[in-house]
Backbone bond lengths (Angstrom), bond angles and torsions (degrees), N, CA, C in turn:
res aa  C-N    CA-C-N  psi(-1)  N-CA   C-N-CA  omega(-1)  CA-C   N-CA-C  phi
1 M - - - 1.558 - - 1.390 112.16 -
2 R 1.343 115.74 -29.62 1.645 112.89 174.30 1.493 108.29 -62.34
3 R 1.222 120.28 -41.89 1.521 119.40 -178.14 1.525 112.71 -65.10
4 Y 1.291 112.71 -40.04 1.495 122.42 178.37 1.563 111.25 -57.57
5 I 1.382 113.49 -52.75 1.451 120.74 -174.16 1.540 105.44 -67.29
6 E 1.242 119.15 -39.79 1.591 122.85 179.63 1.485 114.39 -66.35
7 Q 1.464 114.49 -25.07 1.564 116.91 -176.40 1.484 106.41 -104.81
8 G 1.249 122.21 -2.73 1.664 121.67 -179.66 1.512 110.16 74.92
9 K 1.340 121.05 28.54 1.337 123.50 178.82 1.485 118.35 -82.05
10 L 1.302 118.51 78.70 1.455 122.64 -163.84 1.510 112.15 -67.00
11 D 1.351 121.08 -33.94 1.467 119.97 175.12 1.536 111.84 -55.57
12 E 1.288 110.17 -51.22 1.338 118.44 -175.40 1.594 114.64 -64.93
13 I 1.324 114.10 -37.28 1.536 120.05 174.57 1.579 108.06 -59.30
14 R 1.318 113.37 -44.99 1.478 125.25 177.57 1.492 109.62 -54.55
15 K 1.388 116.17 -51.95 1.360 119.20 178.94 1.435 117.72 -54.80
16 V 1.322 116.54 -51.64 1.537 126.64 -175.48 1.529 103.64 -63.73
17 L 1.269 123.37 -44.21 1.542 122.64 -178.69 1.486 105.39 -61.68
18 T 1.256 119.09 -49.80 1.481 123.62 -170.07 1.679 103.84 -62.27
19 V 1.149 114.40 -47.73 1.519 116.20 177.17 1.604 112.56 -65.08
20 L 1.295 113.81 -29.61 1.530 114.29 175.35 1.520 114.77 -69.89
21 F 1.303 110.04 -43.84 1.515 112.65 175.03 1.494 116.67 -63.27
22 A 1.330 113.10 -41.85 1.475 124.99 179.75 1.598 108.11 -60.55
23 S 1.358 114.07 -24.12 1.541 112.37 -176.25 1.393 112.11 -100.11
24 I 1.345 120.10 2.39 1.525 118.34 174.98 1.581 107.72 -82.05
25 T 1.263 115.16 125.47 1.409 120.62 -172.26 1.522 112.47 -62.49
26 Y 1.350 115.27 149.07 1.415 117.21 174.18 1.556 116.39 -72.31
27 T 1.284 116.75 137.82 1.434 122.07 179.51 1.587 101.51 -126.99
28 I 1.303 113.40 120.93 1.451 117.46 177.68 1.478 118.81 -63.05
29 E 1.269 116.27 -30.82 1.488 115.02 169.45 1.464 120.01 -70.02
30 A 1.412 115.67 -24.40 1.427 122.30 -176.50 1.436 113.05 -63.90
31 D 1.287 117.51 134.91 1.528 126.69 166.73 1.456 110.54 -125.93
32 P 1.440 108.30 89.49 1.518 115.71 -179.04 1.399 118.01 -54.54
33 F 1.315 120.85 130.25 1.352 122.61 -175.38 1.696 101.60 -127.37
34 E 1.256 117.88 178.33 1.404 123.84 -174.85 1.563 108.72 -67.93
35 H 1.159 119.32 -37.87 1.467 116.68 176.37 1.624 117.20 -64.00
36 Y 1.262 111.77 -32.76 1.454 119.05 173.45 1.496 112.41 -59.37
37 F 1.369 119.24 -46.50 1.398 123.54 174.98 1.485 113.90 -63.61
38 Q 1.393 110.57 -43.51 1.531 117.59 177.29 1.443 116.03 -60.17
39 A 1.411 116.66 -39.86 1.482 122.19 172.09 1.457 116.41 -57.29
40 V 1.335 114.46 -46.76 1.372 118.51 -175.46 1.494 113.68 -64.92
41 I 1.409 115.64 -42.62 1.445 118.77 175.24 1.594 117.26 -70.43
42 Y 1.359 109.48 -24.75 1.568 113.82 174.97 1.592 102.67 -72.73
43 L 1.256 125.28 -40.36 1.409 126.16 -177.66 1.603 112.57 -65.91
44 V 1.290 114.78 -37.52 1.413 121.46 179.37 1.471 107.77 -61.32
45 F 1.308 117.53 -63.67 1.497 121.55 -175.00 1.552 112.90 -68.73
46 T 1.279 122.24 -26.45 1.491 124.53 170.54 1.626 106.88 -65.81
47 L 1.231 115.49 -50.88 1.583 116.64 -178.88 1.431 104.59 -62.96
48 L 1.271 129.31 -25.50 1.514 124.71 174.55 1.595 114.89 -78.30
49 G 1.391 111.41 -0.72 1.433 113.22 177.54 1.520 111.28 85.08
50 K 1.268 120.05 19.87 1.559 119.17 178.40 1.518 108.44 -98.33
51 F 1.297 113.28 158.22 1.401 120.66 178.65 1.517 106.91 -84.50
52 V 1.397 115.69 115.23 1.440 121.28 -175.78 1.505 107.43 -121.61
53 L 1.277 113.15 138.27 1.483 117.68 170.48 1.475 111.34 -138.39
54 C 1.472 115.37 121.44 1.458 113.79 -179.80 1.500 109.14 -107.78
55 E 1.126 118.85 157.06 1.446 132.26 -173.64 1.598 111.04 51.33
56 M 1.351 110.59 53.62 1.444 118.28 -175.89 1.582 104.75 -80.10
57 H 1.347 108.77 122.80 1.598 112.65 -179.56 1.407 107.82 -80.08
58 T 1.379 110.79 147.95 1.530 115.94 179.53 1.588 101.84 -142.89
59 Y 1.208 119.86 176.04 1.513 122.82 -177.48 1.387 112.99 -54.83
60 S 1.264 122.57 -28.15 1.508 127.94 -172.14 1.537 115.77 -117.45
61 G 1.253 121.26 2.42 1.425 123.54 -179.20 1.505 113.96 160.69
62 R 1.292 115.87 -153.17 1.589 122.09 178.63 1.536 105.66 -130.95
63 I 1.314 112.31 129.28 1.467 122.29 173.03 1.552 103.61 -82.53
64 D 1.418 109.73 127.10 1.451 117.93 -176.59 1.569 112.11 -56.93
65 C 1.401 112.76 -48.97 1.442 114.07 174.60 1.558 111.37 -156.72
66 K 1.412 114.94 137.44 1.441 118.22 -177.49 1.555 101.30 -122.82
67 V 1.423 114.13 129.52 1.415 119.31 175.18 1.549 111.73 -119.69
68 E 1.217 116.91 130.67 1.519 119.28 -174.56 1.528 108.18 -115.51
69 T 1.350 111.98 144.85 1.384 119.93 173.39 1.572 102.97 -136.91
70 E 1.373 116.08 174.02 1.418 119.34 176.05 1.475 118.65 -56.58
71 K 1.340 117.60 -26.97 1.464 120.27 -179.90 1.496 112.50 -119.38
72 Y 1.181 122.93 -10.76 1.559 128.54 -170.10 1.533 112.49 -132.89
73 I 1.262 114.26 149.23 1.506 128.95 164.45 1.540 106.97 -122.17
74 Y 1.297 114.92 129.50 1.510 116.29 178.53 1.626 101.17 -123.56
75 L 1.372 109.43 124.97 1.422 116.37 174.54 1.530 105.96 -109.31
76 F 1.352 111.88 122.27 1.462 120.80 -177.51 1.534 114.92 -107.73
77 E 1.242 123.45 129.66 1.496 124.62 170.02 1.445 103.50 -116.57
78 F 1.294 119.59 128.79 1.469 130.70 174.87 1.514 114.28 -100.29
79 K 1.399 107.52 134.26 1.602 109.08 173.34 1.555 104.65 -129.08
80 R 1.298 112.44 146.28 1.459 119.02 -179.99 1.405 106.26 -113.23
81 D 1.391 119.25 125.86 1.411 125.10 -177.77 1.588 114.54 53.47
82 N 1.438 108.60 44.24 1.440 120.02 176.95 1.453 103.64 -147.80
83 T 1.432 114.21 -169.63 1.526 115.35 178.69 1.416 113.79 -104.81
84 A 1.332 112.04 161.08 1.435 121.16 170.52 1.473 117.35 -59.25
85 E 1.409 111.89 -33.35 1.473 119.96 175.79 1.474 109.96 -66.16
86 A 1.372 119.36 -37.52 1.502 118.84 178.83 1.494 111.85 -70.51
87 A 1.381 115.90 -30.26 1.515 117.52 171.78 1.412 111.28 -71.19
88 L 1.238 126.52 -42.98 1.483 126.71 175.83 1.467 107.83 -60.39
89 A 1.307 121.88 -50.79 1.439 123.02 178.26 1.506 113.08 -52.01
90 Q 1.257 123.75 -32.64 1.362 126.11 173.43 1.452 116.07 -64.07
91 I 1.365 111.09 -41.92 1.534 116.64 175.82 1.563 108.05 -61.88
92 E 1.298 116.15 -40.84 1.479 115.90 -178.00 1.526 109.53 -72.87
93 S 1.368 118.21 -44.05 1.504 115.10 -170.75 1.539 104.92 -72.07
94 K 1.212 123.29 -26.34 1.462 121.96 -176.45 1.586 112.62 -94.51
95 D 1.280 111.52 -0.91 1.421 120.79 179.63 1.511 116.23 49.63
96 Y 1.213 111.32 45.89 1.527 119.66 -176.67 1.569 112.03 -63.42
97 A 1.268 120.13 -15.63 1.401 119.93 -175.65 1.572 110.06 -88.55
98 L 1.320 119.12 -10.75 1.490 125.62 -177.60 1.522 112.90 -56.68
99 P 1.286 121.59 -46.42 1.500 121.79 174.35 1.443 117.03 -52.91
100 F 1.349 117.34 -18.20 1.468 116.49 -174.58 1.485 111.34 -113.67
101 T 1.311 120.50 26.30 1.505 127.43 179.67 1.515 106.38 -65.56
102 A 1.265 125.14 -30.13 1.425 121.18 -174.64 1.571 115.02 -97.48
103 D 1.296 106.67 1.50 1.544 113.01 177.33 1.505 108.47 -84.88
104 S 1.465 119.15 137.40 1.233 124.60 -177.40 1.579 116.36 -87.01
105 R 1.227 111.88 -3.28 1.519 119.46 175.60 1.518 110.62 -72.94
106 K 1.333 114.11 151.99 1.471 126.51 175.08 1.547 103.96 -68.82
107 L 1.437 114.20 132.96 1.458 114.97 -178.14 1.503 108.15 -119.45
108 Y 1.402 117.53 138.03 1.433 118.70 -179.81 1.524 102.76 -122.95
109 K 1.247 114.93 139.96 1.360 126.31 172.55 1.538 109.58 -104.18
110 I 1.311 116.88 126.85 1.561 121.55 -170.98 1.477 113.40 -130.72
111 G 1.304 112.05 114.29 1.507 114.70 174.17 1.541 107.99 -93.55
112 V 1.282 117.42 131.30 1.511 120.29 177.56 1.522 107.90 -122.36
113 A 1.285 108.86 147.32 1.567 111.19 176.14 1.518 105.68 -134.15
114 F 1.328 110.62 138.49 1.496 125.37 177.15 1.419 112.70 -112.54
115 D 1.198 122.50 145.87 1.398 130.34 173.83 1.508 115.26 -107.79
116 T 1.225 121.13 116.55 1.501 125.24 -178.93 1.497 119.11 -65.04
117 V 1.338 110.81 -29.25 1.510 116.03 -178.60 1.567 107.91 -79.54
118 S 1.164 116.51 -48.39 1.492 118.57 -175.63 1.551 107.71 -86.99
119 R 1.348 122.28 -14.10 1.401 130.77 -179.52 1.623 109.96 52.62
120 K 1.419 111.26 46.05 1.410 119.86 -179.50 1.589 105.16 -127.77
121 L 1.338 102.02 163.19 1.608 114.23 169.79 1.449 103.71 -89.20
122 V 1.288 114.66 114.72 1.492 124.77 -175.24 1.311 117.24 -111.61
123 G 1.325 121.62 -3.81 1.479 121.80 179.19 1.516 110.49 -155.41
124 W 1.466 108.66 146.33 1.475 111.77 -172.86 1.547 103.50 -155.64
125 K 1.190 119.96 117.23 1.469 128.27 178.72 1.568 110.26 -129.45
126 A 1.312 118.76 116.48 1.371 122.64 -177.15 1.471 109.09 -122.30
127 V 1.354 120.37 146.58 1.511 127.12 169.48 1.455 106.60 -140.26
128 E 1.378 114.73 146.28 1.380 123.10 167.13 1.522 112.43 -74.83
129 D 1.269 119.22 136.61 1.472 119.49 -171.54 1.650 106.18 -89.58
130 D 1.226 116.22 86.96 1.500 116.92 175.16 1.531 114.58 -66.11
131 E 1.277 113.21 -26.46 1.543 117.36 -173.90 1.548 107.33 -79.66
132 S 1.185 120.00 -7.04 1.538 123.08 -166.64 1.647 98.07 -79.54
133 R 1.130 125.55 -14.63 1.463 123.00 178.67 1.515 118.99 -90.85
134 S 1.298 115.68 -1.33 1.346 122.01 171.78 1.518 111.22 -147.37
135 I 1.385 118.19 137.80 1.433 121.79 -173.90 1.557 103.06 -81.39
136 R 1.278 114.70 130.68 1.468 120.39 178.38 1.568 108.17 -74.57
137 P 1.308 120.89 141.74 1.443 123.96 174.03 1.609 109.45 -65.23
138 Q 1.281 115.44 137.84 1.472 122.36 169.80 1.454 119.02 -92.60
139 N 1.095 120.81 153.87 1.492 126.04 -178.66 1.639 108.40 -66.84
140 D 1.246 121.13 144.85 1.443 122.51 -175.54 1.452 113.85 -98.30
141 H 1.439 113.55 48.45 1.511 117.70 -176.07 1.463 108.83 -94.38
């Protein structure tokens, strides 16, 4: 996982996280919620020595999880019992990448969906943020 995160290998990161969640044993009392999934991912990347920030406040909302490496920034939005596309749409609609426009690292926006019934990572949609390198003009209203 450390190598994958350092090299921007999104498919491999997704595979490792999918296997990780599939290997967590079922507990009848547990009712997985978004924060549970967020906490597991936070611990994985923190134990790998990466700079991780969850619930990062921005001018328009909170980024669920930001992971930084020497060459990459990963912005994660997590959805429970929803779609990865909905998570990615939130990153876009809230303009979560804007605070990183002056950063030269490659930025990935990643929507992740978890299913509480199967207790699995069921959706993953990632895009490279091409727009993060130039600030878009705003309307003059």
